[in-house]
Structure formats: C-alpha cells, structure tokens
N, C-alpha and C positions, 0 to 999 in steps of 0.2 A: 348359586356357587357354580363355576366353570368347569367343564370335565378335566382341565388339565390341572386347576384346582384341588378338585376331588383326589386326583390320582396323588400330586403330590404331598396333600396333607395323609393318606394312606401309606406311602411311602414315609413319610415323618415320625408316624404312630407307631412304625413296626421298626424304626430302627433303633428307636430307643427304647420299645416296648420289653418286658422282663421275658425274656427267651426262654424256654426249658429244651435242650435236644435229646433226643436219644438217637443211638443207631442202631436198627433193628436187621438190618443185612449186609454182608464186607465178602461181596466177589472179588475175580481177578481184576475187572475193567471198572467197577464202579460199586457206591457205597449207596441205600438206600437211609436216608432217616428221616423224622419223624418229627415234625418241630412245635411245641406249644407255646402260643404267644399270648399273652396280657395284656394288650395294648393300655385298657383303662380299667377303672375297678369293674366287674361285672362280666367282663367282655372277653373271654377266651376263645380261643378258637386253633383248628390247627394246621397243620402243611407237610405236607408227605412229599420229600426232595430227594431226585436222585443226584447224587454227587459223583459227579466228572470230572479226568482230568483235563477234558478239552483235547483239541484232536487237528488235524490238518486235511486238508482238500488239496490237490491239486490240479491244475488244468495242464494238461502235460499238450504242447503243441510241437509237432514235426518238422523239418525245414520246409516240408513243403505246406505246411500250415494247417496239416492234420490234424486233429482231437483224437487224443487216445484213451477209448473209454474200457470198464471191464465190466462184465457178465459174471455174476457169483450167484451162486447162493445163501439167501438171507433167510434162516430157520423162524427169525422172528415173525417177517412178511410173509413166511411159508411160499416162496417162491425163487426165483433168480433175475435179481434189478440189475439194467445198466447204470452202472455210474462215474463218474469221474473218480479215480482211486485215492484213497481216502489212507488213512491212521489215525489210531489212539498215542497223545503223547507218551509216550515213557516218563518217570518220576525223573527231574533233574535235566530230561535234556529239549532245551530250547524247541520251538515249532518248526523253525526254519531247520537244524539237523533233522527232525521226525520228518518233513518236506521229503528231503535227499532220501531218507533211508527207506520209508514208504514206496518211492518210487522205484527204488529197486531191486525191492521186495515185491511189487504190486505187478511190474510191468516191465521189468526190466531193463530199466536207463536209468542215467543219472545225467542231471540239469545241470548246463554248465553255465546257467541266467536263470536264476528262482528271484522273483520280482513280486512280492507280497502284492494284494488286490484287496485286502481289511478284510474282514470276519465276519459272522454271525452267531448267533446262539440258535440253538437247535429245536429247541422245546421251551421257551424259561418259563412257561406256567410249569412246569414238574420237574425242572432237571437246570444242572450249571454248566452245562456243555457248551464250551465255547469253540465254534472251528475257526482257526488261520488259514485262509485261501491264500493260493501262491499261484501264480502263473509261471509253467515251465516250460524253458525252452533252451535250443541248444543243446538238443539229447543225444546221449549216447550210448549202446548197450551196456551194458553194466549190471549185472543177476547177481542181487543176493538170494541166499535163502527163503523161501515164502514160508511165511507164520506158518503151524503143523494145521491140517485140515482146513487149508487155505485152497481152492480147485478156481483158478481165475481163466477167463476167455480174453484175449484182446483184441480190440476191433479201434479201426481208425476210420472216422466221418468227418467229414467238412463241418465248421458249424453251422451250415445252413439244415445239414442232414439231421443235427444234436437236435437244434432248434424244432426239425420238424417232428422227430421222435419226442418231444419235449409237449410239442401239440397235439400229438396223437395217442399219448399217455402211454408211452413206452416207456420212457422212464419218467419213472415215480418218485423217483428217490429226490428228497428236498433239498440235501446241499448240491447235488448235481445242479438240477433246476436252478440253483441261487449263485452257483458256483459259473456256469454257463453265461447267466445272467450276467453279471458283473464283467466277463471276459467282453460278450456281443455289447458293454457296452463303453468298455475300455477299446474295443476297437471302432465305434460309429458313434461313440458320443449318446448322451441322453437325449432322443426328438420325441417333442409334445405330439 
C-alpha cells in the first residue's frame, strides 16, 4: 500500500469511527479536548486537540514597499519575537474584518487594499488553528486601542531584510516565515 493510500485509509477509518470527546480545559482563546477513538474492534486510542477559533496574519506593506513587523514579548517562547502582525478571530467575525481590526490595534494603520494570500494550519498535529493570510497595502494611520497587556515595537524593513532575518534565525515565528514566503512568491513567482 502506498503512503498516500495509508493516510487515506486512516482518514476514512477515523472519520467513521466511534468518537467520544471530553473538554478538559476552557480558556479565553482556546479549549482543549481529549478524543477517544475506536476505529475497529479492540483498537482504541486518544488524541489531545487544542481547539482554536483561527487567526489572521497580515503582511502590511507601506507605499515605499517596506514591510511592517512587530516585536513583542511572547510568554510561551520566553522571549521577544519579531513577527508579522496577527490576531485571533472573534466569534462571528469574518477573517477580513479581523485583519482590518488587528492592523489598527497592532500597528496603528488601516489598509485600503487587503488581498487574501491563502492560509495554513499552524500545528495540525495538535490543534485546529487555521491562519488566514492577507497582504495589506495602501496603509493610512488609524490607531485603535491595543489589547490589554500588549506592548509592541514597530519596525519597517525591506522584504530582503525580512528574509535575511529569517535566514539568520532572528524571525523564528512560523506564521511570519510562511507569510513572508508567500509574499515573496507573489512578487517573484516560484522559481525552481
């Protein structure tokens, strides 16, 4: 059986399996559930899943072609990270609206031209979070109050400087690496 066939077979089994879910934690931004799956007689196993409402990531580009990045303290990483601006979807809020709101909260700009660049899962082995990626252009100053306890530094860099920061390991955030890569491919096309 080919690798593709094995994955398809497992997906088919799990989609039709007996499933018992138990929510074990409910927080402000996500929940954690434990799924007990019985996909055939005598074969039961568990999956721990972080259920997240999803998020947006923006590549904000100034009129002179600079990308706006934020430096912010990330307690889970235990350090300040350099990232593209991003934010969690609010219940019932379309991703495009979230992108507009988060740009104003995080970098103090609104975008008059937001273009979808696709999306991606952040860590599909353990969580449901899907990130919607947007290119934000034609920026104008328009500050909304930032989230409480959120202190951000704003940096303007060229795409080349941002990609060099990825290469040096100065940008370690996966959503930023993915977003900058997609923006690069949009500008330059994929070259083998």
